[in-house]
ROBAKE-393142 format. One record per residue (C-alpha): residue in one letter; x, y, z; residue number from 1. Coordinates in Angstrom, 2 decimals. Example, Ala and Ser with C-alpha at 12.3 -4.5 7.8 and 13.67 -1.06 7.14 Angstrom:
BEGIN
 residuo      c1      c2      c3 num
       a   12.30   -4.50    7.80   1
       s   13.67   -1.06    7.14   2
***
This chain:
BEGIN
 residuo      c1      c2      c3 num
       m    0.09    0.21    0.30   1
       e    1.59    3.39   -0.80   2
       e    2.29    5.56    1.92   3
       k    0.08    9.16    1.91   4
       y    1.88   12.11    1.79   5
       i    0.75   14.26    5.10   6
       i    2.89   17.04    3.39   7
       e    2.48   18.13   -0.63   8
       n    3.37   21.44   -1.67   9
       a    5.68   22.92   -4.45  10
       l    8.41   23.12   -2.13  11
       l    7.89   19.67    0.14  12
       r    6.14   16.35   -0.26  13
       l    6.53   14.42    2.86  14
       t    5.11   11.16    4.68  15
       e    5.34   10.55    8.31  16
       i    7.82    8.23    8.02  17
       d   10.11   11.27    6.26  18
       l    8.96   13.93    9.02  19
       l   10.06   11.43   11.61  20
       i   13.49   10.10   10.27  21
       r   14.29   14.33    9.75  22
       l   12.93   14.46   13.36  23
       l   15.92   12.00   14.46  24
       i   18.01   13.50   12.33  25
       a   17.55   17.51   13.80  26
       t   17.49   15.97   17.30  27
       g   20.44   14.40   16.75  28
       i   22.08   17.09   15.47  29
       g   21.31   19.35   18.44  30
       f   22.43   16.75   21.12  31
       v   25.85   16.25   19.61  32
       l   26.49   20.01   19.46  33
       g   25.10   20.53   22.38  34
       l   27.65   17.06   23.86  35
       e   30.37   19.01   22.79  36
       r   29.45   22.37   24.22  37
       e   28.68   20.67   27.74  38
       f   32.25   18.83   27.97  39
       s   34.01   21.64   27.35  40
       k   33.10   23.62   30.12  41
       l   32.90   20.74   32.86  42
       d   36.86   21.76   33.38  43
       e   35.99   25.43   33.73  44
       k   32.77   24.94   36.26  45
       v   31.35   27.79   35.11  46
       n   27.39   27.92   34.10  47
       q   26.71   26.94   30.56  48
       i   23.83   29.23   28.29  49
       a   23.33   25.39   26.61  50
       g   23.96   21.94   26.99  51
       i   22.12   18.75   25.51  52
       r   18.93   19.62   26.13  53
       t   19.00   23.03   24.91  54
       f   20.59   22.35   21.82  55
       s   18.19   19.41   20.76  56
       i   15.51   21.88   21.50  57
       v   16.34   24.37   19.76  58
       s   17.35   22.14   17.13  59
       i   13.70   20.61   16.96  60
       f   12.29   24.57   17.06  61
       g   13.88   24.99   13.84  62
       l   12.28   22.05   12.53  63
       i    9.30   22.54   13.66  64
       t    9.04   26.99   12.56  65
       a   10.48   25.43    9.22  66
       l    7.29   22.84    8.93  67
       l    4.50   25.60    9.90  68
       g    6.84   28.18    7.56  69
       i    6.30   26.03    4.73  70
       v    2.48   24.47    5.61  71
       f    1.01   28.46    6.71  72
       l    2.98   31.60    6.19  73
       p    6.74   31.91    5.73  74
       w    7.36   34.71    8.61  75
       i    6.76   32.10   11.58  76
       f   10.33   30.56   10.29  77
       i   11.81   34.38   10.75  78
       v    9.84   34.98   13.84  79
       g   11.35   31.84   15.52  80
       l   14.56   32.79   13.88  81
       i   14.20   36.34   16.20  82
       g   13.31   34.51   19.19  83
       v   16.59   32.72   18.88  84
       i   18.85   35.78   18.05  85
       v   16.81   37.55   21.12  86
       l   18.25   34.58   23.06  87
       v   21.30   34.36   22.04  88
       g   21.56   37.88   22.14  89
       i   20.58   38.17   26.19  90
       s   23.22   35.65   27.14  91
       y   26.38   37.15   25.31  92
       r   25.45   40.18   26.84  93
       v   24.64   38.14   30.24  94
       n   28.03   36.21   29.89  95
       a   29.56   39.55   28.61  96
       s   28.86   41.40   31.90  97
       k   30.97   38.70   33.36  98
       g   33.92   39.17   31.51  99
       d   33.29   36.36   29.47 100
       m   33.45   37.70   26.06 101
       g   33.39   34.66   24.11 102
       g   30.46   33.74   22.21 103
       t   30.77   30.22   20.54 104
       t   28.15   28.61   22.60 105
       e   25.95   31.43   21.76 106
       f   26.86   31.16   17.67 107
       a   26.50   26.92   17.78 108
       l   23.03   27.56   18.86 109
       f   21.93   29.90   16.42 110
       l   23.11   27.30   14.14 111
       a   21.54   24.73   15.60 112
       f   18.44   26.18   14.78 113
       v   19.04   26.96   10.92 114
       l   20.65   23.35   11.11 115
       g   16.95   21.79   12.27 116
       g   15.49   23.98    9.29 117
       a   17.95   22.50    6.93 118
       v   17.04   19.30    7.63 119
       l   13.01   19.66    7.30 120
       l   13.60   20.95    3.67 121
       g   15.79   17.75    3.29 122
       f   19.88   18.95    3.00 123
       i   20.63   16.26    5.23 124
       k   23.32   15.30    3.97 125
       s   24.91   19.17    3.99 126
       s   23.23   19.69    7.33 127
       l   25.56   16.81    8.71 128
       a   28.20   17.90    6.89 129
       v   28.24   21.02    8.25 130
       t   27.93   19.57   12.50 131
       v   30.99   17.76   11.55 132
       i   32.93   20.56   10.79 133
       v   31.61   22.82   13.21 134
       l   32.49   19.98   15.59 135
       v   35.44   19.74   14.88 136
       i   36.23   23.68   15.37 137
       l   34.67   23.88   18.69 138
       s   36.43   20.54   19.97 139
       s   39.90   22.24   18.66 140
       k   40.03   25.11   20.74 141
       l   42.87   24.33   22.75 142
       k   44.88   23.30   19.52 143
       l   43.61   25.99   17.37 144
       h   45.33   28.56   20.21 145
       n   48.16   26.78   19.98 146
       l   48.86   26.68   16.54 147
       v   48.41   30.81   16.22 148
       g   50.44   31.05   19.67 149
       q   53.50   29.19   17.44 150
       l   52.79   31.04   13.82 151
       t   55.42   33.97   13.08 152
       q   54.99   37.09   11.49 153
       k   56.73   35.99    8.58 154
       e   54.32   32.72    8.32 155
       i   51.66   35.06    8.36 156
       f   51.91   37.40    5.89 157
       a   52.61   34.26    3.72 158
       f   49.10   33.32    4.31 159
       v   47.81   36.21    3.72 160
       q   50.21   36.54    0.27 161
       f   48.70   33.41   -0.37 162
       v   45.03   34.21    0.08 163
       v   45.10   37.36   -1.72 164
       l   46.77   35.63   -4.82 165
       a   44.16   32.70   -4.62 166
       v   41.36   34.47   -3.92 167
       l   41.69   38.22   -5.08 168
       i   44.01   38.05   -8.31 169
       l   43.33   34.33   -9.60 170
       p   39.71   34.80  -10.00 171
       f   39.94   38.11  -12.46 172
       l   42.87   36.24  -14.48 173
       p   41.33   36.15  -17.98 174
       d   40.24   32.48  -19.46 175
       v   40.70   33.35  -23.03 176
       n   43.48   31.37  -25.14 177
       m   45.23   33.91  -26.56 178
       g   49.42   33.93  -28.01 179
       p   51.41   30.78  -30.56 180
       f   49.14   28.48  -30.91 181
       d   46.26   29.71  -29.36 182
       v   47.13   27.70  -26.57 183
       v   48.15   30.97  -24.00 184
       n   45.54   30.66  -20.89 185
       p   46.16   33.71  -18.11 186
       r   43.42   31.82  -15.93 187
       e   45.48   28.22  -16.74 188
       m   48.79   29.71  -16.01 189
       g   47.80   31.38  -12.99 190
       w   46.21   28.05  -11.07 191
       v   49.71   26.53  -11.69 192
       i   51.69   29.54   -9.78 193
       v   48.61   28.76   -7.27 194
       l   49.33   25.26   -7.36 195
       t   52.69   25.06   -6.94 196
       s   52.90   27.92   -3.73 197
       g   50.17   26.35   -2.20 198
       i   52.27   23.31   -2.46 199
       g   55.10   24.95   -0.88 200
       f   53.59   26.28    1.56 201
       v   51.36   23.53    2.76 202
       g   55.15   21.58    3.07 203
       y   56.26   24.14    4.66 204
       m   53.59   24.42    7.39 205
       l   52.88   20.39    8.17 206
       t   57.17   20.06    8.42 207
       k   56.83   22.84   11.06 208
       f   53.51   21.16   13.11 209
       i   54.06   17.66   12.76 210
       g   57.66   17.50   12.02 211
       a   59.54   16.92    8.46 212
       n   59.34   12.86    8.09 213
       k   55.19   12.86    8.24 214
       g   54.78   16.28    6.79 215
       i   56.91   16.02    3.51 216
       l   55.13   12.39    2.56 217
       i   51.55   13.50    3.49 218
       t   52.23   16.93    0.93 219
       g   53.41   14.49   -1.57 220
       l   50.16   12.02   -1.58 221
       l   48.50   15.32   -1.10 222
       g   50.20   17.08   -4.09 223
       g   50.65   13.78   -5.98 224
       m   46.56   14.19   -6.62 225
       v   47.53   17.28   -8.69 226
       s   50.63   17.84  -10.47 227
       s   53.38   14.80   -9.09 228
       t   55.94   17.05  -11.57 229
       v   55.18   20.28   -9.36 230
       v   56.07   18.20   -5.74 231
       t   59.15   17.03   -7.92 232
       w   60.04   21.21   -8.82 233
       t   58.97   22.57   -4.81 234
       f   60.96   19.55   -3.10 235
       s   63.97   19.28   -5.69 236
       k   64.15   23.39   -4.57 237
       k   63.68   22.71   -0.72 238
       s   66.39   20.13   -0.82 239
       k   68.79   22.73   -1.34 240
       v   67.75   25.04    1.62 241
       s   67.79   21.51    3.87 242
       p   70.17   18.98    2.37 243
       q   69.79   16.69    5.44 244
       l   66.22   16.13    4.25 245
       s   67.10   14.88    0.81 246
       d   65.64   11.05    1.84 247
       t   62.46   12.58    3.10 248
       y   61.73   14.54    0.11 249
       a   62.54   11.24   -2.05 250
       v   59.82    9.89   -0.06 251
       g   57.28   12.88   -1.29 252
       i   58.50   12.83   -4.33 253
       f   58.09    9.34   -4.77 254
       a   54.89    9.13   -3.31 255
       a   53.26   11.67   -5.63 256
       a   54.93    9.28   -8.44 257
       c   52.50    6.32   -6.53 258
       v   50.19    8.91   -7.14 259
       m   49.98    9.89  -10.44 260
       i   50.38    5.99  -11.62 261
       c   47.01    5.80  -10.03 262
       r   45.73    9.19  -11.74 263
       v   46.23    7.71  -14.93 264
       f   44.26    4.25  -14.08 265
       v   41.41    6.76  -13.44 266
       l   41.31    8.22  -15.66 267
       v   41.70    5.86  -18.64 268
       y   39.24    4.07  -16.67 269
       i   36.50    7.37  -16.98 270
       f   37.51    8.04  -20.88 271
       n   37.99    4.94  -22.38 272
       a   38.05    1.76  -19.56 273
       d   38.74   -0.44  -23.57 274
       l   42.48    0.76  -23.04 275
       l   42.66   -0.95  -19.70 276
       p   43.16   -4.55  -20.34 277
       g   46.25   -4.12  -21.83 278
       l   47.83   -1.70  -20.07 279
       l   46.88   -3.27  -16.87 280
       t   50.20   -4.92  -16.99 281
       p   52.99   -2.22  -17.75 282
       l   50.95    0.32  -15.26 283
       l   51.13   -2.36  -12.13 284
       l   54.46   -2.84  -12.93 285
       v   55.58    0.84  -13.01 286
       l   53.35    1.42   -9.90 287
       g   54.65   -1.46   -8.51 288
       v   58.62   -0.40   -8.66 289
       a   57.12    3.13   -7.86 290
       i   56.14    1.70   -4.22 291
       a   59.42   -0.48   -3.81 292
       v   61.57    2.81   -4.10 293
       t   59.37    4.79   -1.80 294
       w   59.21    2.19    0.96 295
       y   63.18    2.00    0.53 296
       f   63.38    5.37    1.22 297
       n   60.75    5.94    3.70 298
       l   62.93    3.47    6.10 299
       k   66.12    5.12    4.68 300
       q   65.07    8.22    5.98 301
       k   63.57    6.84    9.00 302
       s   67.11    5.14    9.77 303
       n   68.08    8.88    9.95 304
       e   65.53   10.67   12.02 305
       k   67.67   11.21   14.99 306
       v   70.17   13.47   12.96 307
       i   67.04   15.73   11.51 308
       e   67.16   18.23   14.81 309
       n   66.38   22.14   14.10 310
       i   66.27   22.08   10.43 311
       p   66.08   25.42    7.87 312
       l   62.37   25.36    6.62 313
       g   63.58   28.12    4.17 314
       d   60.69   30.91    2.98 315
       p   56.96   29.48    3.59 316
       l   56.10   31.01    0.46 317
       n   58.40   31.61   -2.94 318
       i   56.11   32.90   -5.11 319
       k   59.32   34.25   -7.56 320
       e   59.59   30.28   -7.96 321
       a   56.46   29.60   -8.87 322
       i   55.94   31.91  -11.70 323
       s   59.19   31.01  -12.77 324
       f   57.56   27.11  -13.00 325
       g   53.97   29.41  -14.10 326
       f   56.43   30.05  -17.20 327
       l   58.12   27.53  -17.96 328
       y   54.34   25.37  -18.19 329
       t   53.45   27.99  -20.73 330
       g   56.56   27.25  -22.93 331
       i   56.10   23.63  -23.07 332
       l   52.14   24.39  -23.94 333
       i   53.57   26.40  -27.00 334
       l   56.53   23.56  -27.66 335
       v   53.53   20.66  -27.39 336
       s   51.53   22.83  -29.75 337
       y   54.20   22.98  -32.39 338
       a   54.73   19.51  -32.78 339
       s   51.77   18.64  -33.07 340
       s   50.83   21.10  -35.59 341
       t   54.03   20.54  -37.43 342
       y   54.39   16.38  -37.35 343
       g   50.19   16.25  -37.33 344
       d   48.45   12.31  -36.58 345
       s   51.35   10.78  -37.38 346
       g   53.64   12.52  -34.79 347
       i   51.23   11.59  -32.06 348
       y   54.14   10.03  -29.97 349
       i   56.04   13.04  -30.49 350
       s   53.32   14.96  -28.94 351
       s   53.03   12.40  -26.26 352
       a   56.83   12.64  -24.84 353
       i   56.53   16.49  -25.15 354
       s   52.83   17.16  -23.47 355
       a   54.57   14.86  -20.52 356
       l   57.04   17.71  -20.08 357
       t   54.43   19.22  -17.69 358
       d   52.36   15.81  -16.03 359
       i   50.12   13.12  -18.25 360
       d   47.07   13.52  -17.03 361
       a   46.43   16.32  -20.57 362
       i   47.58   13.44  -23.07 363
       t   46.22   10.50  -21.17 364
       i   42.36   12.18  -21.82 365
       s   43.08   12.98  -25.18 366
       v   43.97    9.96  -26.84 367
       s   42.14    7.71  -24.65 368
       k   39.08    9.62  -26.05 369
       l   40.46    9.34  -29.68 370
       a   41.25    5.87  -29.19 371
       g   39.13    3.59  -31.44 372
       k   38.36    6.50  -33.61 373
       s   40.93    8.92  -34.42 374
       i   43.74    6.87  -33.67 375
       s   44.35    2.60  -33.26 376
       v   43.93    1.68  -29.52 377
       l   47.72    0.16  -29.19 378
       t   48.55    4.11  -30.16 379
       a   46.76    5.12  -27.14 380
       q   47.85    2.79  -25.29 381
       n   51.55    3.35  -26.19 382
       a   51.30    7.23  -26.43 383
       i   50.35    6.53  -22.30 384
       l   53.54    4.42  -21.93 385
       i   55.57    7.03  -23.77 386
       a   54.27   10.15  -21.50 387
       t   55.18    8.49  -18.30 388
       l   58.46    7.58  -19.32 389
       s   58.94   10.92  -20.61 390
       n   57.38   12.56  -17.38 391
       t   59.96   10.58  -15.78 392
       v   62.26   11.38  -17.94 393
       v   61.56   15.21  -17.09 394
       k   61.20   15.06  -13.29 395
       i   64.57   13.55  -12.79 396
       g   66.17   16.69  -15.22 397
       i   64.30   18.81  -12.34 398
       s   65.78   16.84   -9.57 399
       l   69.27   16.93  -11.28 400
       y   68.70   21.35  -11.92 401
       s   67.66   22.11   -9.04 402
       g   68.27   19.57   -5.90 403
       s   70.26   19.21   -3.57 404
       k   74.05   16.52   -4.12 405
       k   71.42   13.75   -2.14 406
       l   68.81   13.99   -3.70 407
       k   70.07   13.88   -7.21 408
       k   71.43   10.94   -6.62 409
       n   68.53    9.46   -4.46 410
       v   66.00   10.43   -7.79 411
       l   68.18    9.23   -9.94 412
       l   68.30    5.50   -8.33 413
       g   64.70    6.14   -7.78 414
       y   62.91    6.74  -11.05 415
       g   65.54    5.02  -12.61 416
       a   64.47    2.26  -11.74 417
       v   60.80    3.85  -12.07 418
       f   61.88    4.19  -15.46 419
       v   63.59    1.00  -16.52 420
       a   60.12   -0.74  -15.23 421
       g   58.37    1.12  -17.60 422
       l   60.19   -0.01  -21.09 423
       v   59.89   -3.64  -19.71 424
       g   55.98   -2.66  -19.32 425
       f   56.64   -1.07  -23.20 426
       v   58.09   -3.98  -24.62 427
       i   54.87   -5.69  -22.98 428
       l   52.34   -3.94  -24.26 429
       n   54.30   -4.50  -27.96 430
       q   54.88   -8.42  -27.79 431
***
């Protein structure tokens, strides 16, 4: 028997079971927020405006007023919202008169009301996500205070510079193609600069607060999701500032390479899964060697942990180097376009090798789309492997040019093994 809707209009359709589920979710949101607020005040032994019961009731109140607003008049929810704001304002004034100028609990209470209304409207996943984020922020009071206390003026200024670059400059760069071969895009170039400087800044902060070994490894893994070439460039530069961390920077570089190979698997699967059977063995071989190399250097750097003390972190944000890489990236795009226009379809392998000088995502997507249409499946598979080998050579070159003496040796050894694995995979594919 089909269940009847108890509410059905242009904004909302609810059965009684739907309403009950959303009521329970809203109650749960208020409960966990109140639990955190009540627990946070136990050690301080002060009276709290709101705990588990109040937060739960306010969240339910938000749901009910939203319900009444939809069924009857929208202003009912507005009146409820004003009531909560008045309650929060009175509470803040009372606490402020006692010397407590913090308003965290009051704002959390206001948020509980809004989330209750959002749950009724069906924004359940978003409301739960906001709740989790707020809980993390609320429970991180001491950690956040300690974190801010450890920041230097130089680091804060670097953060402000990065925000200006990413939020106030990048969005306003023109997203148009221009220049030679119509491939110079200011927005894309700006994105590369923001990415390069951002990876360096994240690596700096992680290294400072959780240690060189873990910080660099995490940065390598995260950076590898976007560009392993940028990770290689950034860490190679930093290895000259802190040569005693060369083994650790090598771990980050090789970890990014592992993520890059995984990206290739994902992209090929998304854009043309027919390429996977032939590429499976060669790419797994390259990935296996890359993981082994990463593991080897991870063990090696762990044996040197006691030596890594009072390391110089260098500059938290190096915009000049990021801009240099941005111009290099743009120059390579022009070179790729020149090769394609000169050699045409017959130069697909040359184009693959050249395009991989920056990273292999673009060529992987391009040939995957063309495979079985304008080019053969085998040609596309070979192009992807050639791009992987070419990108490996590029990263070796970057490290040899800008890395410390020890990093050069590490990268030659590690990426040399990866390159040999790629050659073996290429032979297997073409047997």
